[in-house]
C-alpha positions in Angstrom: -60.9 -101.2 -2.8 -64.6 -101.5 -3.5 -64.7 -104.8 -1.7 -63.1 -103.3 1.4 -65.6 -100.4 1.4 -68.5 -102.8 1.1 -67.2 -105.0 3.9 -66.7 -101.8 6.0 -70.3 -100.7 5.3 -71.6 -104.2 6.2 -69.7 -104.2 9.5 -71.1 -100.8 10.3 -74.6 -102.0 9.5 -74.1 -105.0 11.7 -72.8 -103.0 14.5 -75.7 -100.6 14.1 -78.2 -103.4 14.3 -76.5 -104.9 17.3 -76.5 -101.6 19.1 -80.1 -101.0 18.2 -81.1 -104.4 19.5 -79.3 -103.9 22.8 -80.8 -100.5 23.2 -84.3 -102.0 22.6 -83.8 -104.8 25.0 -82.4 -102.4 27.6 -85.4 -100.2 27.1 -87.7 -103.2 27.5 -86.1 -104.1 30.9 -86.5 -100.5 32.1 -90.1 -100.3 30.9 -90.9 -103.6 32.6 -89.6 -102.3 35.9 -91.4 -99.0 35.4 -94.7 -100.8 34.8 -94.2 -102.8 37.9 -93.6 -99.8 40.1 -96.5 -98.1 38.4 -98.9 -100.7 39.7 -97.1 -101.7 42.9 -99.0 -99.8 45.7 -97.2 -98.8 48.9 -98.1 -101.1 51.7 -99.6 -103.5 49.1 -98.8 -107.2 48.6 -96.0 -107.9 51.1 -95.0 -111.1 49.4 -94.5 -109.2 46.1 -92.3 -106.6 47.9 -90.2 -109.3 49.5 -89.9 -111.3 46.3 -88.0 -108.2 44.9 -86.0 -107.9 48.1 -84.9 -111.5 47.6 -83.3 -110.6 44.2 -80.8 -108.5 46.2 -79.6 -111.6 48.1 -79.2 -113.6 44.9 -77.3 -110.7 43.3 -74.9 -110.4 46.2 -74.4 -114.2 46.2 -73.1 -113.9 42.6 -70.2 -111.6 43.9 -70.7 -108.5 41.7 -67.8 -106.2 41.3 -67.8 -102.6 42.6 -68.8 -101.1 39.2 -71.8 -103.4 39.0 -72.8 -102.6 42.6 -72.7 -98.9 41.8 -74.9 -99.5 38.7 -77.4 -101.4 40.8 -77.5 -98.7 43.4 -78.0 -96.0 40.8 -80.8 -98.0 39.2 -82.4 -98.6 42.7 -82.3 -94.8 43.4 -83.9 -94.1 40.1 -86.7 -96.6 40.7 -87.3 -95.3 44.2 -87.6 -91.8 42.8 -90.1 -92.8 40.2 -92.0 -94.8 42.7 -92.3 -91.8 45.0 -93.6 -89.6 42.2 -96.1 -92.2 41.1 -97.3 -93.0 44.6 -96.7 -89.7 46.4 -99.9 -89.8 48.4 -99.5 -93.3 49.7 -95.7 -92.9 50.2 -96.2 -89.9 52.4 -98.2 -91.9 54.9 -95.1 -94.1 55.3 -92.6 -91.4 56.0 -93.2 -91.5 59.8 -92.9 -95.1 61.0 -95.0 -96.2 63.9 -93.2 -98.8 66.0 -90.7 -101.5 65.1 -93.0 -103.3 62.7 -93.6 -100.2 60.5 -89.8 -99.5 60.5 -89.0 -103.0 59.4 -91.6 -102.8 56.6 -90.0 -99.6 55.4 -86.7 -101.4 55.3 -88.3 -104.2 53.3 -89.5 -101.6 50.8 -86.0 -100.2 50.5 -84.7 -103.7 50.0 -87.2 -104.2 47.3 -85.9 -101.1 45.4 -82.3 -102.5 45.8 -83.5 -105.8 44.5 -85.2 -104.2 41.5 -82.0 -102.2 40.8 -80.0 -105.5 41.0 -82.3 -107.0 38.3 -81.7 -104.0 36.1 -77.9 -104.2 36.6 -77.8 -107.9 35.8 -80.0 -107.5 32.8 -78.0 -104.6 31.3 -74.7 -106.5 31.9 -76.0 -109.6 30.1 -77.3 -107.4 27.2 -74.3 -105.1 26.6 -71.4 -107.4 27.5 -72.8 -110.8 26.4 -71.4 -112.2 29.6 -73.1 -115.2 31.2 -71.9 -114.2 34.6 -75.3 -113.2 35.9 -77.6 -115.3 33.7 -78.4 -117.9 36.4 -78.7 -115.3 39.1 -81.0 -113.1 36.9 -83.2 -116.1 36.1 -83.6 -117.0 39.8 -84.2 -113.3 40.7 -87.1 -113.0 38.3 -88.8 -116.3 39.3 -90.4 -115.2 42.6 -91.7 -111.8 41.5 -93.3 -113.3 38.4 -94.7 -116.2 40.4 -96.1 -113.9 43.0 -97.9 -111.8 40.4 -99.4 -114.8 38.7 -100.3 -116.5 42.0 -102.2 -113.4 43.1 -104.1 -113.3 39.9 -105.0 -117.0 40.0 -106.1 -116.8 43.7 -108.4 -113.9 42.9 -110.0 -115.9 40.0 -110.8 -118.7 42.3 -112.9 -116.3 44.5 -115.1 -115.1 41.6 -117.7 -117.8 42.1 -118.9 -119.4 45.4 -117.2 -122.6 46.4 -117.7 -125.3 49.0 -115.5 -124.7 52.1 -114.5 -127.5 54.5 -113.5 -125.2 57.3 -116.0 -126.6 59.8 -114.5 -130.1 59.4 -111.0 -128.8 59.8 -111.9 -126.8 62.9 -113.6 -129.9 64.4 -110.4 -131.9 63.8 -108.3 -129.3 65.6 -110.8 -129.1 68.5 -110.9 -132.9 68.7 -107.2 -132.9 69.5 -108.0 -131.2 72.8 -106.4 -127.9 71.7 -107.4 -124.4 70.7 -104.3 -123.5 68.6 -105.5 -120.2 67.4 -106.7 -119.0 70.8 -103.5 -120.2 72.5 -101.2 -118.5 70.0 -103.2 -115.2 69.9 -103.2 -115.2 73.8 -99.4 -115.6 73.7 -99.1 -112.7 71.3 -100.8 -110.5 73.8 -98.4 -111.5 76.5 -95.2 -111.5 74.4 -95.2 -108.6 72.0 -91.8 -109.5 70.4 -93.2 -112.9 69.5 -96.2 -111.3 67.9 -94.0 -108.8 65.9 -91.5 -111.5 64.9 -94.2 -113.8 63.8 -96.0 -111.1 61.8 -92.8 -109.9 60.1 -91.8 -113.5 59.3 -95.2 -114.3 57.8 -95.2 -111.2 55.6 -91.5 -111.4 54.7 -91.6 -115.1 53.7 -90.3 -114.7 50.1 -87.0 -113.1 51.3 -85.9 -116.3 52.9 -85.4 -118.7 49.9 -83.5 -116.1 48.0 -81.4 -115.3 51.1 -80.4 -119.0 51.6 -79.8 -119.4 47.9 -77.4 -116.4 48.0 -75.9 -117.7 51.2 -75.1 -121.0 49.5 -73.5 -119.2 46.5 -71.3 -117.1 48.8 -70.1 -120.2 50.6 -69.4 -121.9 47.2 -71.8 -124.8 48.0 -73.8 -126.5 45.3 -77.2 -126.9 46.8 -78.9 -130.3 46.3 -82.0 -128.6 45.0 -82.7 -125.1 43.7 -84.7 -123.6 46.6 -86.3 -121.0 44.3 -87.6 -123.7 42.0 -88.8 -125.7 45.0 -90.8 -122.8 46.2 -92.6 -122.4 42.8 -93.3 -126.1 42.5 -94.8 -126.1 46.1 -96.9 -123.1 45.2 -98.3 -124.8 42.0 -99.0 -128.0 43.8 -100.6 -126.1 46.7 -102.9 -124.2 44.4 -104.2 -127.5 43.0 -104.7 -128.9 46.5 -106.6 -125.8 47.5 -109.2 -126.8 45.0 -109.4 -130.4 46.3 -110.1 -129.4 50.0 -111.0 -125.7 49.8 -110.7 -123.8 53.1 -110.5 -120.1 54.0 -109.0 -120.2 57.5 -110.5 -119.7 61.0 -110.4 -115.8 60.9 -112.3 -115.7 57.6 -114.7 -118.4 58.8 -115.6 -117.2 62.3 -115.0 -113.4 61.9 -114.9 -111.5 65.1 -115.4 -114.6 67.1 -111.7 -115.4 66.5 -109.8 -116.0 68.7 -111.6 -115.3 72.0 -115.1 -116.6 71.3 -114.7 -119.6 69.1 -117.5 -122.1 69.3 -117.3 -125.5 70.8 -116.7 -128.3 68.3 -120.1 -129.8 69.1 -121.7 -126.5 68.0 -120.1 -126.5 64.6 -121.8 -128.5 61.8 -120.0 -131.5 60.4 -120.6 -130.3 56.9 -119.4 -127.8 54.2 -120.7 -124.3 53.6 -120.5 -122.0 50.5 -117.9 -119.2 50.5 -116.6 -116.6 48.1 -113.4 -116.0 50.1 -110.1 -117.1 48.6 -109.4 -120.8 49.5 -105.8 -120.8 50.6 -105.7 -122.6 53.9 -105.3 -126.4 53.3 -102.4 -127.1 53.2 -100.4 -124.2 54.6 -98.0 -123.1 51.9 -96.3 -120.7 54.4 -95.3 -123.7 56.6 -94.4 -125.7 53.5 -92.1 -123.0 52.3 -90.6 -122.5 55.8 -89.9 -126.2 56.1 -88.3 -126.2 52.6 -85.9 -123.5 53.8 -85.3 -125.4 57.0 -84.4 -128.6 55.3 -82.1 -126.8 52.8 -80.4 -124.9 55.6 -78.9 -128.1 57.0 -76.5 -128.0 54.0 -75.1 -124.7 55.2 -74.1 -125.6 58.7 -75.4 -125.1 62.3 -75.8 -121.3 62.1 -78.0 -121.4 59.1 -80.0 -124.3 60.6 -80.5 -122.3 63.8 -81.8 -119.3 61.9 -84.0 -121.5 59.8 -85.4 -123.1 62.9 -86.4 -119.7 64.3 -88.0 -118.9 61.0 -90.1 -122.1 61.2 -91.1 -121.4 64.8 -92.2 -117.8 64.0 -94.1 -119.1 60.9 -95.9 -121.7 62.9 -97.1 -119.2 65.5 -98.1 -116.7 62.8 -100.2 -119.1 60.7 -102.4 -120.1 63.7 -102.1 -117.0 65.8 -103.2 -114.7 62.9 -106.1 -117.0 62.1 -104.9 -117.9 58.7 -104.6 -121.6 59.2 -105.8 -124.5 61.3 -103.2 -126.7 63.0 -104.0 -129.6 60.6 -103.0 -127.3 57.7 -99.5 -127.3 59.1 -99.4 -131.0 59.5 -100.4 -131.7 55.9 -97.6 -129.4 54.8 -95.0 -131.9 56.1 -95.7 -134.6 53.5 -96.0 -131.9 50.9 -92.4 -130.9 51.6 -91.4 -134.5 51.1 -93.3 -134.6 47.8 -91.6 -131.4 46.6 -88.1 -132.5 47.7 -88.7 -135.7 45.8 -89.7 -133.9 42.6 -86.7 -131.5 42.8 -84.2 -134.3 43.6 -85.7 -136.6 40.9 -86.6 -139.3 43.5 -89.9 -140.9 42.4 -90.3 -143.0 45.5 -90.1 -140.0 47.8 -92.4 -138.1 45.5 -95.0 -140.9 45.5 -94.8 -141.3 49.3 -95.4 -137.6 49.8 -98.3 -137.6 47.4 -99.8 -140.6 49.0 -99.7 -139.1 52.5 -101.1 -135.7 51.3 -103.9 -137.5 49.4 -104.7 -139.7 52.4 -105.0 -136.6 54.7 -107.2 -134.7 52.2 -109.6 -137.6 51.9 -109.7 -138.2 55.6 -110.4 -134.5 56.4 -113.0 -134.2 53.7 -114.9 -137.2 55.0 -115.0 -135.8 58.5 -114.5 -139.1 60.3 -115.2 -139.1 64.1 -112.5 -141.1 65.8 -110.9 -141.1 69.3 -108.6 -138.1 69.7 -105.6 -140.3 70.4 -105.9 -141.8 66.9 -105.7 -138.4 65.3 -102.6 -137.7 67.4 -101.2 -141.0 66.3 -101.8 -140.0 62.6 -100.0 -136.7 63.1 -96.9 -138.3 64.8 -96.8 -141.1 62.2 -96.9 -138.5 59.4 -94.1 -136.4 60.7 -91.9 -139.3 61.6 -92.5 -141.1 58.3 -91.7 -137.9 56.3 -88.5 -137.3 58.3 -87.2 -140.9 57.9 -88.0 -141.2 54.2 -86.3 -137.9 53.4 -83.3 -138.8 55.4 -83.0 -142.3 53.9 -83.5 -141.1 50.4 -80.5 -138.7 50.9 -82.8 -135.7 50.1 -82.0 -134.5 53.6 -78.3 -135.0 53.4 -75.7 -137.1 51.8 -75.3 -137.8 48.1 -75.7 -135.4 45.2 -79.2 -134.7 43.8 -80.3 -133.2 40.6 -81.8 -129.7 40.4 -85.1 -129.4 38.6 
């Protein structure tokens, strides 16, 4: 009898410890979300907002049941309520949308709350039921918000001290092509408002797209060749390193109010570097790199996904140059970077080495500021794009055999 009572007490103690542990972990999840909404300003970092919005797509791709959907909606409502209390002054300025863009930005904010609620629901399910149903989805949902926070911190650190900027050399390269990409795109924005709005929203909402396509693949029951979320992070890390090799701040930051209508002639721009304290995040264009990663992955999902991804790439291209964030050559160098990232994610060393070689060659070429006939630069661009496309296709990173996820 005594042994039975001791065993019963031990079981009660074990259950008590387990409940205490689950309660503590649940509290930690809620506290983390609370801290995030406490420092997340209304109208702040759009990428951060969309990173949380993306969690909603991943959650829906895991096919949650109605009970879990209800839990996520309740959590989202609670988070939105707390957010309104903490940011009442700034939220009130958003209650009356001005135009289509403002309305879509409000919808993105609502989606971010739903994504945060999805993270809470998946976390609580894993803690209290011990189920592994949402483990993969929860892990992928947390990657982009954490990456965005860390990336923003790292980018600000790089701007503490002055650094050499190669913008004049990049601008001279673009001008040497016989084009004025920034001026042309900005002029088109004035004539076609829907193109301007679509480009702006695509640029700001970038981090929704990898999660959306990841969730789309899950709903279709397709095993993606690479994990697109992981590919985004790998591209971001490599891009940050490349930013330090050929630092550039973009045409708008370089030329100020002269962009886009009063840009100088190439001959009036020195063929040298200058010192800057602005964030170096132009060369290569990570926005175009990420857009192309989505575009390549979309081919696994059929023609409709590919069509949507193609529109995404077009809007991103217009946004990067039309908003003055990038030079055209920044977009060109993103192509071999995509090849490099695909090679890493698909465990294909030859593809990785080829992408690295092309990226490295471009950075050296641009830093040196060589003066060559314009047709040679066009030849280099065409050769880069064609080589990347052929190598990715032949390596089956584009389509075909199975590849390993990172």
